[in-house]
Residue, then its C-alpha position, 0 to 999 in steps of 0.5 A: x759717611x752715609x750720604x756718599x755716592x754708591x759705587x757698584x762694581x761688576x764682579x765675576x769671581x771672588x778675586x774681583x770681589x776682594x779687589x773691588x771692596x778693597x778699592x772702596x766699592x759699596x756693592x757688587x753686581x755678580x754676573x758671568x759671561x760678559x760676552x753675553x752682557x752678563x748672565x746669572x752666575x753659578x751658585x758656587x761662585x756666589x757662595x765663594x764671593x759671599x764668603x770673601x767680602x761683606x758688602x752687598x751683592x746684587x745677583x743678575x737674573x738673566x739666562x740668555x743674551x738680549x732683553x727677552x726673558x727666555x725660559x721663565x721657568x729657568x729664571x724662577x729656578x735660578x732665583x729660587x736657587x740663589x735665594x736658598x744660597x743666601x742671595x738677598x739682592x738681585x738685578x733683572x729686566x726684560x722687554x717684549x719683542x715690541x720694546x715694552x716691559x715684559x710684565x709677566x716675566x718681571x712679576x713672576x720673578x719678583x714674586x719669587x724674590x719675596x720683597x728682596x731689593x732689586x735693580x731694573x737694569x739697562x733694558x730700560x735703555x732699549x725700551x720704546x717708552x722709558x716713562x711708560x716702563x717706569x709707570x708700569x713698574x712703579x708699584x713693584x715690590x723691592x724695585x729700588x734702582x734703575x741701572x741706566x746710561x740714558x741711551x742704548x749707546x751709552x752715557x755720552x748720548x744719554x746725559x740729557x735723559x739722565x739729567x731730565x730723569x734726575x730732575x723728576x726724582x720723587x715723582x711716581x715712577x721716579x722714586x727708585x734710585x738712578x744708578x748710572x752705568x754703561x760707557x761711564x767715564x770719570x769726566x762724566x761724574x761732575x755733571x751727574x753729581x751736580x744733578x743729584x745723581x748719587x749711584x754709579x756702576x762700573x765694569x770695564x772701567x775697573x779692569x784696565x786689562x780688559x774683561x780677561x783681567x781682574x778688577x784692579x784695586x787702584x782703578x776702583x780707588x780712583x773712582x772712589x776718590x772722584x766720587x768722594x772728592 
């Protein structure tokens, strides 16, 4: 069923990946160190996950907590390393100290990705001007998704923004898919689906035991059923 909503699940290791795929995930976001909100995983972990599942993997490109790019040289090196290991999809997003998109960092990394599809992640929820950020990124090669809760504090507060942005779908700056994540709950889904939003991202919601425990097949299956129902 090609028009079903996309369900993306955060995976920290191959065990997570296998459980998420078994539960019906369409795609995985690969990160390490959730205490820092998700950094680039090791090449070895990527390779193990790639060998364990056959759904698309989006690899986080982030080397420090927060939304500053940090050392761009290291980021470019990580991107190069992941591309060499076979990674084909990525997640990134950086702001400058004033809360505007860090175009220098984004452009450097995107050049390294050579047209690979990528997600601009929740840095958009910390931007001083979301619309300006989208305008600046509108022509970036490969950008096909915004991961957003609509607000820095999460989906509860972000729903009005998410609905407004969904209504602008297809306009310049709004052609990339909206993927909702960040405090997302099952009870949020009806309103979001009704607005035409068709991509969803879960991390903690797939882990009833918290981040120290693995992805739970049944939890992912419950989200899959809610999206398909």
